[in-house]
VOSEVO-772663 format. One line per field, with one value per atom (N, C-alpha, C, O): residue number from 1; chain; z, y, x. Coordinates in pm, whole numbers, m for minus. Atoms other than C-alpha are relative to their C-alpha. Last residue first. Layout:
k	NUM | ... .
c	A | ... .
Z	Z | ... .
Y	Y | ... .
X	X | ... .
This chain:
k	194 | 194 | 194 | 194 | 193 | 193 | 193 | 193 | 192 | 192 | 192 | 192 | 191 | 191 | 191 | 191 | 190 | 190 | 190 | 190 | 189 | 189 | 189 | 189 | 188 | 188 | 188 | 188 | 187 | 187 | 187 | 187 | 186 | 186 | 186 | 186 | 185 | 185 | 185 | 185 | 184 | 184 | 184 | 184 | 183 | 183 | 183 | 183 | 182 | 182 | 182 | 182 | 181 | 181 | 181 | 181 | 180 | 180 | 180 | 180 | 179 | 179 | 179 | 179 | 178 | 178 | 178 | 178 | 177 | 177 | 177 | 177 | 176 | 176 | 176 | 176 | 175 | 175 | 175 | 175 | 174 | 174 | 174 | 174 | 173 | 173 | 173 | 173 | 172 | 172 | 172 | 172 | 171 | 171 | 171 | 171 | 170 | 170 | 170 | 170 | 169 | 169 | 169 | 169 | 168 | 168 | 168 | 168 | 167 | 167 | 167 | 167 | 166 | 166 | 166 | 166 | 165 | 165 | 165 | 165 | 164 | 164 | 164 | 164 | 163 | 163 | 163 | 163 | 162 | 162 | 162 | 162 | 161 | 161 | 161 | 161 | 160 | 160 | 160 | 160 | 159 | 159 | 159 | 159 | 158 | 158 | 158 | 158 | 157 | 157 | 157 | 157 | 156 | 156 | 156 | 156 | 155 | 155 | 155 | 155 | 154 | 154 | 154 | 154 | 153 | 153 | 153 | 153 | 152 | 152 | 152 | 152 | 151 | 151 | 151 | 151 | 150 | 150 | 150 | 150 | 149 | 149 | 149 | 149 | 148 | 148 | 148 | 148 | 147 | 147 | 147 | 147 | 146 | 146 | 146 | 146 | 145 | 145 | 145 | 145 | 144 | 144 | 144 | 144 | 143 | 143 | 143 | 143 | 142 | 142 | 142 | 142 | 141 | 141 | 141 | 141 | 140 | 140 | 140 | 140 | 139 | 139 | 139 | 139 | 138 | 138 | 138 | 138 | 137 | 137 | 137 | 137 | 136 | 136 | 136 | 136 | 135 | 135 | 135 | 135 | 134 | 134 | 134 | 134 | 133 | 133 | 133 | 133 | 132 | 132 | 132 | 132 | 131 | 131 | 131 | 131 | 130 | 130 | 130 | 130 | 129 | 129 | 129 | 129 | 128 | 128 | 128 | 128 | 127 | 127 | 127 | 127 | 126 | 126 | 126 | 126 | 125 | 125 | 125 | 125 | 124 | 124 | 124 | 124 | 123 | 123 | 123 | 123 | 122 | 122 | 122 | 122 | 121 | 121 | 121 | 121 | 120 | 120 | 120 | 120 | 119 | 119 | 119 | 119 | 118 | 118 | 118 | 118 | 117 | 117 | 117 | 117 | 116 | 116 | 116 | 116 | 115 | 115 | 115 | 115 | 114 | 114 | 114 | 114 | 113 | 113 | 113 | 113 | 112 | 112 | 112 | 112 | 111 | 111 | 111 | 111 | 110 | 110 | 110 | 110 | 109 | 109 | 109 | 109 | 108 | 108 | 108 | 108 | 107 | 107 | 107 | 107 | 106 | 106 | 106 | 106 | 105 | 105 | 105 | 105 | 104 | 104 | 104 | 104 | 103 | 103 | 103 | 103 | 102 | 102 | 102 | 102 | 101 | 101 | 101 | 101 | 100 | 100 | 100 | 100 | 99 | 99 | 99 | 99 | 98 | 98 | 98 | 98 | 97 | 97 | 97 | 97 | 96 | 96 | 96 | 96 | 95 | 95 | 95 | 95 | 94 | 94 | 94 | 94 | 93 | 93 | 93 | 93 | 92 | 92 | 92 | 92 | 91 | 91 | 91 | 91 | 90 | 90 | 90 | 90 | 89 | 89 | 89 | 89 | 88 | 88 | 88 | 88 | 87 | 87 | 87 | 87 | 86 | 86 | 86 | 86 | 85 | 85 | 85 | 85 | 84 | 84 | 84 | 84 | 83 | 83 | 83 | 83 | 82 | 82 | 82 | 82 | 81 | 81 | 81 | 81 | 80 | 80 | 80 | 80 | 79 | 79 | 79 | 79 | 78 | 78 | 78 | 78 | 77 | 77 | 77 | 77 | 76 | 76 | 76 | 76 | 75 | 75 | 75 | 75 | 74 | 74 | 74 | 74 | 73 | 73 | 73 | 73 | 72 | 72 | 72 | 72 | 71 | 71 | 71 | 71 | 70 | 70 | 70 | 70 | 69 | 69 | 69 | 69 | 68 | 68 | 68 | 68 | 67 | 67 | 67 | 67 | 66 | 66 | 66 | 66 | 65 | 65 | 65 | 65 | 64 | 64 | 64 | 64 | 63 | 63 | 63 | 63 | 62 | 62 | 62 | 62 | 61 | 61 | 61 | 61 | 60 | 60 | 60 | 60 | 59 | 59 | 59 | 59 | 58 | 58 | 58 | 58 | 57 | 57 | 57 | 57 | 56 | 56 | 56 | 56 | 55 | 55 | 55 | 55 | 54 | 54 | 54 | 54 | 53 | 53 | 53 | 53 | 52 | 52 | 52 | 52 | 51 | 51 | 51 | 51 | 50 | 50 | 50 | 50 | 49 | 49 | 49 | 49 | 48 | 48 | 48 | 48 | 47 | 47 | 47 | 47 | 46 | 46 | 46 | 46 | 45 | 45 | 45 | 45 | 44 | 44 | 44 | 44 | 43 | 43 | 43 | 43 | 42 | 42 | 42 | 42 | 41 | 41 | 41 | 41 | 40 | 40 | 40 | 40 | 39 | 39 | 39 | 39 | 38 | 38 | 38 | 38 | 37 | 37 | 37 | 37 | 36 | 36 | 36 | 36 | 35 | 35 | 35 | 35 | 34 | 34 | 34 | 34 | 33 | 33 | 33 | 33 | 32 | 32 | 32 | 32 | 31 | 31 | 31 | 31 | 30 | 30 | 30 | 30 | 29 | 29 | 29 | 29 | 28 | 28 | 28 | 28 | 27 | 27 | 27 | 27 | 26 | 26 | 26 | 26 | 25 | 25 | 25 | 25 | 24 | 24 | 24 | 24 | 23 | 23 | 23 | 23 | 22 | 22 | 22 | 22 | 21 | 21 | 21 | 21 | 20 | 20 | 20 | 20 | 19 | 19 | 19 | 19 | 18 | 18 | 18 | 18 | 17 | 17 | 17 | 17 | 16 | 16 | 16 | 16 | 15 | 15 | 15 | 15 | 14 | 14 | 14 | 14 | 13 | 13 | 13 | 13 | 12 | 12 | 12 | 12 | 11 | 11 | 11 | 11 | 10 | 10 | 10 | 10 | 9 | 9 | 9 | 9 | 8 | 8 | 8 | 8 | 7 | 7 | 7 | 7 | 6 | 6 | 6 | 6 | 5 | 5 | 5 | 5 | 4 | 4 | 4 | 4 | 3 | 3 | 3 | 3 | 2 | 2 | 2 | 2 | 1 | 1 | 1 | 1 .
c	A | A | A | A | A | A | A | A | A | A | A | A | A | A | A | A | A | A | A | A | A | A | A | A | A | A | A | A | A | A | A | A | A | A | A | A | A | A | A | A | A | A | A | A | A | A | A | A | A | A | A | A | A | A | A | A | A | A | A | A | A | A | A | A | A | A | A | A | A | A | A | A | A | A | A | A | A | A | A | A | A | A | A | A | A | A | A | A | A | A | A | A | A | A | A | A | A | A | A | A | A | A | A | A | A | A | A | A | A | A | A | A | A | A | A | A | A | A | A | A | A | A | A | A | A | A | A | A | A | A | A | A | A | A | A | A | A | A | A | A | A | A | A | A | A | A | A | A | A | A | A | A | A | A | A | A | A | A | A | A | A | A | A | A | A | A | A | A | A | A | A | A | A | A | A | A | A | A | A | A | A | A | A | A | A | A | A | A | A | A | A | A | A | A | A | A | A | A | A | A | A | A | A | A | A | A | A | A | A | A | A | A | A | A | A | A | A | A | A | A | A | A | A | A | A | A | A | A | A | A | A | A | A | A | A | A | A | A | A | A | A | A | A | A | A | A | A | A | A | A | A | A | A | A | A | A | A | A | A | A | A | A | A | A | A | A | A | A | A | A | A | A | A | A | A | A | A | A | A | A | A | A | A | A | A | A | A | A | A | A | A | A | A | A | A | A | A | A | A | A | A | A | A | A | A | A | A | A | A | A | A | A | A | A | A | A | A | A | A | A | A | A | A | A | A | A | A | A | A | A | A | A | A | A | A | A | A | A | A | A | A | A | A | A | A | A | A | A | A | A | A | A | A | A | A | A | A | A | A | A | A | A | A | A | A | A | A | A | A | A | A | A | A | A | A | A | A | A | A | A | A | A | A | A | A | A | A | A | A | A | A | A | A | A | A | A | A | A | A | A | A | A | A | A | A | A | A | A | A | A | A | A | A | A | A | A | A | A | A | A | A | A | A | A | A | A | A | A | A | A | A | A | A | A | A | A | A | A | A | A | A | A | A | A | A | A | A | A | A | A | A | A | A | A | A | A | A | A | A | A | A | A | A | A | A | A | A | A | A | A | A | A | A | A | A | A | A | A | A | A | A | A | A | A | A | A | A | A | A | A | A | A | A | A | A | A | A | A | A | A | A | A | A | A | A | A | A | A | A | A | A | A | A | A | A | A | A | A | A | A | A | A | A | A | A | A | A | A | A | A | A | A | A | A | A | A | A | A | A | A | A | A | A | A | A | A | A | A | A | A | A | A | A | A | A | A | A | A | A | A | A | A | A | A | A | A | A | A | A | A | A | A | A | A | A | A | A | A | A | A | A | A | A | A | A | A | A | A | A | A | A | A | A | A | A | A | A | A | A | A | A | A | A | A | A | A | A | A | A | A | A | A | A | A | A | A | A | A | A | A | A | A | A | A | A | A | A | A | A | A | A | A | A | A | A | A | A | A | A | A | A | A | A | A | A | A | A | A | A | A | A | A | A | A | A | A | A | A | A | A | A | A | A | A | A | A | A | A | A | A | A | A | A | A | A | A | A | A | A | A | A | A | A | A | A | A | A | A | A | A | A | A | A | A | A | A | A | A | A | A | A | A | A | A | A | A | A | A | A | A | A | A | A | A | A | A | A | A | A | A | A | A | A | A | A | A | A | A | A | A | A | A | A | A | A | A | A | A | A | A | A | A | A | A | A | A | A | A | A | A | A | A | A | A | A | A | A | A | A | A | A | A | A | A | A | A | A | A | A | A | A | A | A | A | A | A .
Z	92 | m8409 | 74 | 12 | m40 | m8148 | m90 | m90 | 58 | m8329 | 33 | m41 | 37 | m8231 | m64 | m134 | m33 | m8073 | m30 | 29 | m111 | m8067 | 40 | 142 | m119 | m8277 | 122 | 235 | m44 | m8527 | 128 | 223 | m41 | m8560 | 57 | 161 | m120 | m8562 | 52 | 172 | m111 | m8805 | 130 | 235 | m42 | m9029 | 116 | 207 | m63 | m9041 | 54 | 169 | m133 | m9114 | 77 | 196 | m80 | m9401 | 142 | 238 | m36 | m9533 | 86 | 181 | m95 | m9523 | 46 | 165 | m129 | m9684 | 104 | 218 | m55 | m9965 | 139 | 231 | m58 | m10023 | 65 | 170 | m108 | m10055 | 57 | 178 | m129 | m10253 | 114 | 223 | m50 | m10543 | 141 | 228 | m6 | m10628 | 48 | 95 | m121 | m10537 | 15 | 126 | m84 | m10804 | 123 | 197 | 78 | m11098 | 85 | 38 | 97 | m10916 | m83 | m125 | m66 | m10618 | m98 | m81 | m46 | m10831 | 64 | 39 | 119 | m11014 | 40 | m15 | 58 | m10689 | m123 | m141 | m85 | m10524 | m62 | m68 | 10 | m10808 | 78 | 30 | 134 | m10845 | m9 | m67 | 59 | m10472 | m133 | m140 | 112 | m10411 | m55 | m148 | 110 | m10196 | m122 | m232 | 64 | m9976 | m122 | m224 | 61 | m9904 | m76 | m192 | 126 | m9844 | m75 | m197 | 91 | m9586 | m135 | m239 | 48 | m9429 | m98 | m201 | 91 | m9406 | m59 | m180 | 123 | m9254 | m104 | m222 | 68 | m9006 | m130 | m233 | 60 | m8912 | m80 | m190 | 113 | m8855 | m73 | m196 | 101 | m8636 | m125 | m237 | 83 | m8460 | m102 | m204 | 90 | m8335 | m96 | m216 | 100 | m8196 | m97 | m215 | 93 | m8023 | m110 | m227 | 87 | m7867 | m105 | m222 | 88 | m7733 | m98 | m218 | 96 | m7597 | m98 | m219 | 97 | m7435 | m108 | m227 | 84 | m7268 | m109 | m226 | 87 | m7142 | m95 | m213 | 104 | m7005 | m100 | m220 | 94 | m6818 | m115 | m231 | 69 | m6653 | m106 | m218 | 90 | m6571 | m79 | m200 | m65 | m6424 | m104 | m224 | 30 | m6607 | 72 | 87 | m88 | m6445 | m21 | 64 | m139 | m6591 | 96 | 204 | m42 | m6924 | 148 | 219 | 4 | m6967 | 51 | 133 | m118 | m6851 | 5 | 112 | m128 | m7099 | 120 | 206 | m55 | m7396 | 140 | 221 | m36 | m7474 | 71 | 168 | m104 | m7467 | 46 | 162 | m122 | m7665 | 117 | 226 | m62 | m7927 | 133 | 227 | m85 | m7996 | 68 | 174 | m115 | m8118 | 94 | 216 | m126 | m8337 | 123 | 235 | 0 | m8664 | 131 | 169 | m6 | m8591 | 7 | 85 | m131 | m8509 | 13 | 114 | m103 | m8811 | 137 | 211 | 14 | m9045 | 108 | 168 | m41 | m8916 | m8 | 82 | m146 | m8934 | 48 | 149 | m54 | m9295 | 153 | 214 | 34 | m9392 | 59 | 117 | m93 | m9200 | m31 | 61 | m134 | m9383 | 95 | 172 | m88 | m9725 | 139 | 181 | m122 | m9957 | 83 | 91 | m85 | m10300 | 125 | 135 | m119 | m10443 | 88 | 186 | 32 | m10797 | 120 | 106 | m97 | m10692 | m18 | 19 | m132 | m10853 | 104 | 220 | m55 | m11153 | 142 | 228 | m33 | m11213 | 61 | 159 | m115 | m11190 | 43 | 162 | m118 | m11422 | 126 | 229 | m18 | m11684 | 126 | 206 | m65 | m11640 | 24 | 124 | 35 | m11720 | 72 | 179 | 141 | m11734 | m43 | m160 | 69 | m11392 | m149 | m213 | 94 | m11255 | m75 | m138 | 85 | m11080 | m111 | m221 | 87 | m10945 | m99 | m217 | 93 | m10808 | m98 | m217 | 96 | m10656 | m103 | m221 | 87 | m10495 | m106 | m223 | 91 | m10358 | m99 | m217 | 96 | m10212 | m101 | m220 | 86 | m10047 | m108 | m225 | 91 | m9917 | m96 | m214 | 94 | m9772 | m102 | m221 | 94 | m9612 | m106 | m223 | 82 | m9455 | m104 | m220 | 87 | m9337 | m92 | m212 | 121 | m9211 | m94 | m214 | 73 | m8984 | m123 | m234 | 100 | m8888 | m82 | m196 | 127 | m8716 | m110 | m227 | 77 | m8443 | m135 | m229 | 101 | m8338 | m75 | m173 | 124 | m8161 | m112 | m230 | 79 | m7915 | m127 | m232 | 122 | m7797 | m92 | m211 | 93 | m7541 | m131 | m230 | 68 | m7372 | m103 | m205 | m75 | m7292 | m81 | m204 | 64 | m7478 | 93 | 147 | 94 | m7326 | m68 | m101 | 117 | m7021 | m85 | m38 | 78 | m6756 | m116 | m174 | m50 | m6503 | m77 | m49 | m117 | m6546 | 53 | 148 | m101 | m6777 | 128 | 238 | m62 | m6966 | 107 | 208 | m84 | m7030 | 72 | 191 | m116 | m7153 | 94 | 215 | m86 | m7380 | 125 | 235 | m65 | m7522 | 96 | 206 | m91 | m7591 | 76 | 197 | m120 | m7739 | 103 | 222 | m71 | m7983 | 131 | 236 | m61 | m8077 | 79 | 189 | m116 | m8135 | 72 | 195 | m109 | m8357 | 125 | 236 | m47 | m8575 | 117 | 214 | m66 | m8600 | 58 | 173 | m131 | m8670 | 74 | 196 | m86 | m8945 | 140 | 240 | m40 | m9095 | 93 | 189 | m95 | m9094 | 51 | 170 | m126 | m9259 | 107 | 222 | m57 | m9526 | 135 | 232 | m52 | m9590 | 66 | 169 | m120 | m9621 | 63 | 184 | m107 | m9862 | 131 | 239 | m45 | m10074 | 117 | 216 | m136 | m10096 | 56 | 173 | m90 | m10474 | 137 | 146 | m25 | m10630 | 102 | 212 | 105 | m10785 | 18 | m70 | 74 | m10563 | m112 | m190 | 14 | m10350 | m82 | m94 | 51 | m10393 | m25 | m118 | 141 | m10352 | m64 | m179 | 75 | m10031 | m148 | m232 | 7 | m9901 | m80 | m163 | 91 | m9991 | m15 | m125 | 136 | m9828 | m103 | m209 | 43 | m9519 | m142 | m221 | 25 | m9492 | m50 | m145 | 121 | m9528 | m37 | m153 | 112 | m9274 | m132 | m231 | 53 | m9036 | m119 | m203 | 109 | m8993 | m63 | m177 | 118 | m8786 | m121 | m235 | 119 | m8537 | m129 | m228 | 10 | m8212 | m129 | m158 | m7 | m8234 | m23 | m91 | 119 | m8351 | m3 | m106 | 118 | m8090 | m122 | m197 | m12 | m7804 | m122 | m173 | 21 | m7917 | 4 | m79 | 141 | m7950 | m32 | m132 | 76 | m7610 | m149 | m218 | m20 | m7448 | m82 | m141 | 74 | m7601 | 13 | m85 | 142 | m7474 | m85 | m178 | 27 | m7123 | m148 | m206 .
Y	m74 | m8036 | 97 | 167 | 15 | m8281 | 73 | 42 | 124 | m8305 | m20 | m90 | 100 | m7943 | m120 | m105 | 135 | m7762 | m108 | m216 | 53 | m7424 | m142 | m194 | m82 | m7261 | m51 | m37 | 21 | m7549 | 78 | 22 | 139 | m7563 | m20 | m84 | 26 | m7186 | m141 | m161 | m76 | m7132 | m27 | m46 | 69 | m7414 | 72 | 8 | 126 | m7264 | m71 | m116 | m35 | m6917 | m127 | m138 | m47 | m7062 | 35 | m4 | 120 | m7259 | 39 | m31 | 81 | m6949 | m123 | m156 | m70 | m6729 | m82 | m95 | m2 | m6979 | 65 | 12 | 131 | m7043 | m4 | m66 | 33 | m6668 | m139 | m152 | m57 | m6593 | m41 | m73 | 75 | m6830 | 48 | m33 | 140 | m6710 | m92 | m203 | 26 | m6361 | m144 | m196 | 102 | m6360 | m39 | m129 | 93 | m6168 | m117 | m231 | 65 | m6001 | m102 | m204 | 97 | m5939 | m69 | m187 | 115 | m5779 | m107 | m226 | 71 | m5556 | m126 | m234 | 70 | m5461 | m81 | m194 | 117 | m5379 | m82 | m204 | 91 | m5150 | m128 | m238 | 57 | m4993 | m99 | m207 | m85 | m4954 | m62 | m183 | m78 | m5145 | 100 | 174 | 88 | m5428 | 77 | 23 | 56 | m5179 | m86 | m82 | m109 | m4984 | m55 | m21 | m33 | m5301 | 111 | 108 | 114 | m5419 | 27 | m5 | 1 | m5073 | m115 | m97 | m113 | m5049 | m1 | 18 | 36 | m5397 | 110 | 83 | 102 | m5302 | m43 | m61 | m73 | m4983 | m98 | m65 | m76 | m5191 | 77 | 82 | 104 | m5435 | 69 | 32 | 20 | m5123 | m114 | m114 | m116 | m5033 | m21 | 6 | 15 | m5386 | 118 | 101 | 107 | m5365 | m12 | m25 | m50 | m5027 | m105 | m73 | m103 | m5158 | 51 | 64 | 63 | m5478 | 102 | 77 | 77 | m5298 | m57 | m45 | m99 | m5047 | m72 | m36 | m60 | m5327 | 102 | 108 | 99 | m5514 | 54 | 30 | m4 | m5201 | m96 | m65 | m130 | m5175 | 9 | 53 | m5 | m5548 | 130 | 128 | m5 | m5569 | 17 | 30 | m127 | m5478 | 13 | 124 | m106 | m5751 | 132 | 221 | 42 | m6041 | 109 | 125 | m14 | m5863 | m33 | 34 | m143 | m5819 | 23 | 111 | m64 | m6177 | 151 | 208 | 51 | m6313 | 68 | 119 | m78 | m6089 | m44 | 40 | m134 | m6230 | 77 | 149 | 12 | m6597 | 134 | 148 | 34 | m6511 | m9 | 42 | m126 | m6340 | m27 | 52 | m47 | m6676 | 133 | 164 | 89 | m6813 | 43 | 35 | m75 | m6507 | m88 | m38 | m86 | m6677 | 76 | 116 | 86 | m6953 | 84 | 53 | 66 | m6704 | m84 | m76 | m102 | m6482 | m64 | m31 | m40 | m6782 | 103 | 95 | 113 | m6927 | 37 | 4 | 14 | m6590 | m111 | m95 | m111 | m6533 | m11 | 8 | 28 | m6878 | 108 | 78 | 102 | m6813 | m41 | m76 | m56 | m6485 | m103 | m71 | 9 | m6647 | 53 | 44 | 81 | m6529 | 4 | 106 | m35 | m6398 | m86 | m183 | m73 | m6438 | 45 | 117 | m100 | m6536 | 85 | 205 | m108 | m6715 | 112 | 227 | 57 | m7045 | 109 | 90 | 60 | m6874 | m49 | m27 | m108 | m6648 | m56 | m1 | m71 | m6940 | 112 | 133 | 80 | m7149 | 72 | 68 | 2 | m6873 | m77 | m30 | m123 | m6811 | 0 | 57 | m3 | m7168 | 116 | 98 | m22 | m7157 | 6 | 29 | m67 | m7307 | 8 | m91 | m99 | m7398 | 74 | 176 | 57 | m7723 | 96 | 54 | 99 | m7580 | m56 | m73 | m72 | m7268 | m97 | m66 | m72 | m7477 | 74 | 74 | 100 | m7716 | 68 | 30 | 47 | m7424 | m101 | m97 | m108 | m7265 | m42 | m11 | m9 | m7596 | 107 | 83 | 114 | m7644 | 1 | m32 | m23 | m7293 | m112 | m88 | m103 | m7346 | 29 | 50 | 57 | m7675 | 101 | 66 | 101 | m7523 | m59 | m72 | m63 | m7213 | m99 | m76 | m74 | m7438 | 73 | 49 | 89 | m7685 | 71 | 34 | m16 | m7405 | m91 | m70 | m94 | m7422 | 27 | 71 | 76 | m7726 | 87 | 42 | 13 | m7492 | m72 | m48 | m124 | m7399 | m14 | 35 | 14 | m7758 | 121 | 111 | 90 | m7765 | m16 | m63 | m73 | m7459 | m87 | m37 | 10 | m7658 | 69 | 68 | 86 | m7516 | m12 | 88 | 82 | m7372 | m100 | m212 | 41 | m7235 | m92 | m192 | 108 | m7033 | m36 | 52 | 133 | m6840 | m114 | m230 | 26 | m6490 | m141 | m181 | m97 | m6401 | m16 | 14 | 52 | m6723 | 95 | 49 | 114 | m6603 | m57 | m89 | m53 | m6267 | m114 | m103 | m69 | m6432 | 55 | 45 | 101 | m6682 | 67 | 17 | 79 | m6410 | m102 | m118 | m79 | m6177 | m80 | m76 | m15 | m6442 | 75 | 33 | 130 | m6527 | 4 | m51 | 9 | m6158 | m132 | m138 | m75 | m6149 | m1 | m3 | 65 | m6430 | 73 | 10 | 127 | m6287 | m69 | m114 | m29 | m5936 | m126 | m135 | m51 | m6058 | 31 | m2 | 111 | m6266 | 42 | m28 | 81 | m5971 | m117 | m145 | m76 | m5753 | m78 | m84 | 4 | m6018 | 71 | 21 | 135 | m6066 | m12 | m79 | 16 | m5689 | m137 | m148 | m78 | m5654 | m16 | m25 | 67 | m5939 | 75 | 13 | 50 | m5799 | m63 | m103 | m66 | m5762 | m67 | m189 | 93 | m5907 | 64 | 98 | m6 | m5650 | m94 | m103 | m126 | m5744 | m12 | m107 | m35 | m6055 | 125 | 169 | 116 | m6212 | 33 | m20 | 13 | m5872 | m116 | m107 | m108 | m5816 | m7 | 21 | 30 | m6159 | 107 | 74 | 114 | m6093 | m36 | m63 | m50 | m5749 | m111 | m88 | m73 | m5904 | 54 | 50 | 100 | m6156 | 69 | 23 | 75 | m5883 | m99 | m108 | m93 | m5659 | m70 | m51 | 4 | m5954 | 94 | 69 | 95 | m5982 | m9 | m54 | m60 | m5662 | m94 | m49 | 23 | m5812 | 55 | 67 | 140 | m5862 | m29 | m146 | 95 | m5544 | m143 | m221 | m16 | m5324 | m105 | m166 | 49 | m5455 | 3 | m95 | 145 | m5410 | m61 | m164 | 61 | m5058 | m152 | m218 | m19 | m4952 | m68 | m139 | 91 | m5102 | 9 | m93 | 136 | m4928 | m101 | m193 | 10 | m4596 | m138 | m192 | 9 | m4648 | m15 | m96 | 139 | m4720 | m20 | m125 .
X	m88 | 52 | 89 | 169 | m140 | m85 | 98 | 218 | m53 | m420 | 147 | 217 | 99 | m488 | 69 | 169 | m46 | m193 | m102 | m96 | 78 | m365 | 41 | m6 | m29 | m95 | m75 | m28 | m139 | m117 | 29 | 84 | m23 | m497 | 140 | 157 | 81 | m552 | 29 | 48 | m58 | m263 | m75 | m14 | m122 | m388 | 68 | 120 | 35 | m734 | 123 | 125 | 52 | m604 | m33 | m2 | m115 | m398 | m43 | 22 | m77 | m700 | 121 | 154 | 78 | m919 | 77 | 77 | 4 | m652 | m75 | m30 | m135 | m585 | 3 | 64 | m30 | m956 | 138 | 155 | 93 | m1018 | 27 | 43 | m39 | m700 | m92 | m45 | m116 | m770 | 36 | 68 | 43 | m1123 | 113 | 88 | 79 | m1002 | m44 | m48 | m64 | m728 | m81 | m40 | m83 | m879 | 49 | 52 | 89 | m1168 | 79 | 25 | 88 | m941 | m93 | m125 | m80 | m668 | m89 | m72 | m46 | m917 | 79 | 60 | 115 | m1091 | 42 | m4 | 28 | m757 | m113 | m106 | m115 | m649 | m27 | m2 | m22 | m994 | 115 | 99 | m103 | m1065 | 39 | 59 | 52 | m1389 | 100 | 66 | 40 | m1250 | m49 | m53 | m120 | m1065 | m37 | 32 | m76 | m1384 | 121 | 143 | 69 | m1586 | 75 | 86 | m15 | m1335 | m64 | m7 | m139 | m1321 | 24 | 89 | m17 | m1701 | 141 | 158 | 74 | m1721 | 16 | 39 | m80 | m1446 | m69 | m3 | m114 | m1635 | 85 | 130 | 53 | m1949 | 109 | 111 | 28 | m1754 | m55 | m19 | m119 | m1622 | m16 | 52 | m10 | m1969 | 117 | 106 | 106 | m2007 | m4 | m35 | m34 | m1668 | m106 | m71 | m108 | m1748 | 35 | 51 | 58 | m2081 | 106 | 80 | 91 | m1922 | m57 | m62 | m77 | m1628 | m92 | m64 | m69 | m1858 | 79 | 72 | 101 | m2083 | 63 | 28 | 27 | m1782 | m102 | m91 | m111 | m1682 | m20 | 10 | 3 | m2021 | 108 | 82 | 115 | m2038 | m4 | m29 | 131 | m1689 | m110 | m83 | 69 | m1368 | m133 | m183 | m50 | m1155 | m74 | m66 | 13 | m1353 | 46 | m11 | 139 | m1391 | m18 | m93 | 31 | m1016 | m142 | m165 | m58 | m950 | m30 | m48 | 50 | m1207 | 66 | m7 | 111 | m1122 | m41 | m79 | m47 | m776 | m111 | m85 | m102 | m879 | 54 | 94 | 72 | m1192 | 98 | 71 | 43 | m978 | m69 | m57 | m110 | m809 | m36 | 18 | m14 | m1141 | 110 | 96 | m2 | m1188 | 12 | 2 | m118 | m1091 | 13 | 123 | m120 | m1342 | 127 | 217 | m7 | m1616 | 126 | 196 | m25 | m1550 | 17 | 110 | m140 | m1522 | 36 | 143 | m84 | m1849 | 148 | 225 | 6 | m2026 | 92 | 161 | m79 | m1910 | 5 | 110 | m140 | m2039 | 90 | 194 | m50 | m2363 | 144 | 219 | m21 | m2423 | 60 | 151 | 116 | m2381 | 36 | 151 | m14 | m2104 | m129 | m197 | m113 | m2205 | 2 | m73 | 43 | m2553 | 114 | 92 | 101 | m2466 | m37 | m60 | m22 | m2145 | m102 | m76 | m27 | m2237 | 15 | m23 | 121 | m2399 | 23 | m62 | 92 | m2099 | m126 | m177 | m54 | m1857 | m95 | m118 | 29 | m2075 | 47 | m20 | 145 | m2068 | m38 | m120 | 46 | m1693 | m150 | m194 | 142 | m1591 | m66 | m125 | 21 | m1209 | m146 | m174 | m109 | m1171 | m31 | m66 | 51 | m1512 | 110 | 84 | 104 | m1424 | m42 | m77 | m63 | m1099 | m101 | m71 | m88 | m1270 | 65 | 76 | 84 | m1550 | 84 | 51 | 61 | m1300 | m87 | m82 | m105 | m1098 | m56 | m24 | m26 | m1413 | 107 | 96 | 119 | m1512 | 22 | m7 | m5 | m1157 | m119 | m105 | m109 | m1163 | 13 | 32 | 45 | m1505 | 107 | 74 | 108 | m1393 | m48 | m67 | m61 | m1065 | m106 | m83 | m52 | m1249 | 70 | 76 | 105 | m1457 | 56 | 9 | 58 | m1178 | m109 | m135 | m70 | m990 | m53 | m24 | 82 | m1253 | 64 | m3 | 74 | m1049 | m102 | m162 | m78 | m807 | m75 | m48 | m5 | m1087 | 86 | 45 | 81 | m1149 | 12 | m18 | m68 | m863 | m78 | m21 | m108 | m1009 | 71 | 119 | m125 | m1323 | 110 | 107 | m98 | m1617 | 120 | 167 | 76 | m1927 | 90 | 50 | m78 | m1754 | m85 | m139 | 61 | m1931 | 93 | 158 | m32 | m1723 | m61 | m30 | 84 | m1864 | 18 | m49 | m43 | m1575 | m81 | m33 | m122 | m1653 | 52 | 107 | 37 | m2008 | 122 | 115 | 73 | m1879 | m38 | m18 | m96 | m1620 | m67 | m11 | m85 | m1872 | 98 | 120 | 83 | m2128 | 84 | 69 | 28 | m1866 | m78 | m48 | m128 | m1740 | m23 | 25 | m28 | m2100 | 130 | 139 | 91 | m2173 | 21 | 15 | m61 | m1862 | m87 | m36 | m123 | m1988 | 62 | 106 | 37 | m2339 | 123 | 122 | 61 | m2208 | m39 | m19 | m108 | m1975 | m55 | 9 | m85 | m2255 | 112 | 143 | 78 | m2494 | 85 | 88 | 4 | m2226 | m77 | m34 | m135 | m2163 | 2 | 58 | m23 | m2535 | 138 | 153 | 84 | m2588 | 25 | 39 | m64 | m2295 | m78 | m19 | m121 | m2436 | 66 | 106 | 13 | m2787 | 125 | 127 | 96 | m2773 | m7 | m17 | 111 | m2457 | m93 | m51 | 99 | m2223 | m118 | m204 | 13 | m1932 | m103 | m103 | 141 | m1999 | m24 | m139 | 72 | m1656 | m147 | m209 | m38 | m1492 | m76 | m120 | 66 | m1687 | 33 | m52 | 143 | m1579 | m74 | m159 | 18 | m1215 | m148 | m195 | m24 | m1226 | m20 | m79 | 120 | m1385 | 17 | m77 | 105 | m1102 | m127 | m190 | m37 | m839 | m111 | m151 | 17 | m1016 | 35 | m35 | 136 | m1056 | m20 | m106 | 7 | m678 | m139 | m153 | m60 | m675 | m8 | m26 | 82 | m919 | 58 | m14 | 45 | m726 | m77 | m106 | m112 | m518 | m47 | 20 | m85 | m805 | 110 | 136 | 69 | m1047 | 90 | 99 | 11 | m803 | m68 | m25 | m131 | m714 | m5 | 57 | m35 | m1077 | 133 | 145 | 86 | m1163 | 33 | 40 | m53 | m867 | m79 | m22 | m125 | m975 | 62 | 115 | 36 | m1330 | 126 | 129 | 31 | m1194 | m37 | m9 .
């Protein structure tokens, strides 16, 4: 069952490594940034797990038709990041001041949760058939792997070639990735009749 949990996590969260790398690059050299990113990732994923576990037991917090609208969270964050990048173009001092602390935990959590909305649909039937013991195994393995994902995201963001590219283009890539993820969530989910 551990192998199945590892495989399920990897398949449903592969895109998080790119997002985490961008967040870690954005927070590079800022004290406490890595901790805030990891906390945010854990908060967002814990929320995904909580909703999936509750739904596996028959509770629903959000109607299924509302899940695509979670795409509005990364859209708002992406537009905010794009606006900040546009406002601060060519003004490195302001850019450094604005990003002094790096990404906030709640921003990372919101992106993680919104990006994982489709994961809930995958996890619910698996959890429902696994029973309480199996669900516990999945949850523990998933939470361990969130740490591995954070490590991998930070690792990629600190490789010299990647770090150089992310420091040069990260202010453009982060909003672009967030807005793209948002649009994918909204369109694939059929939000607004898309």
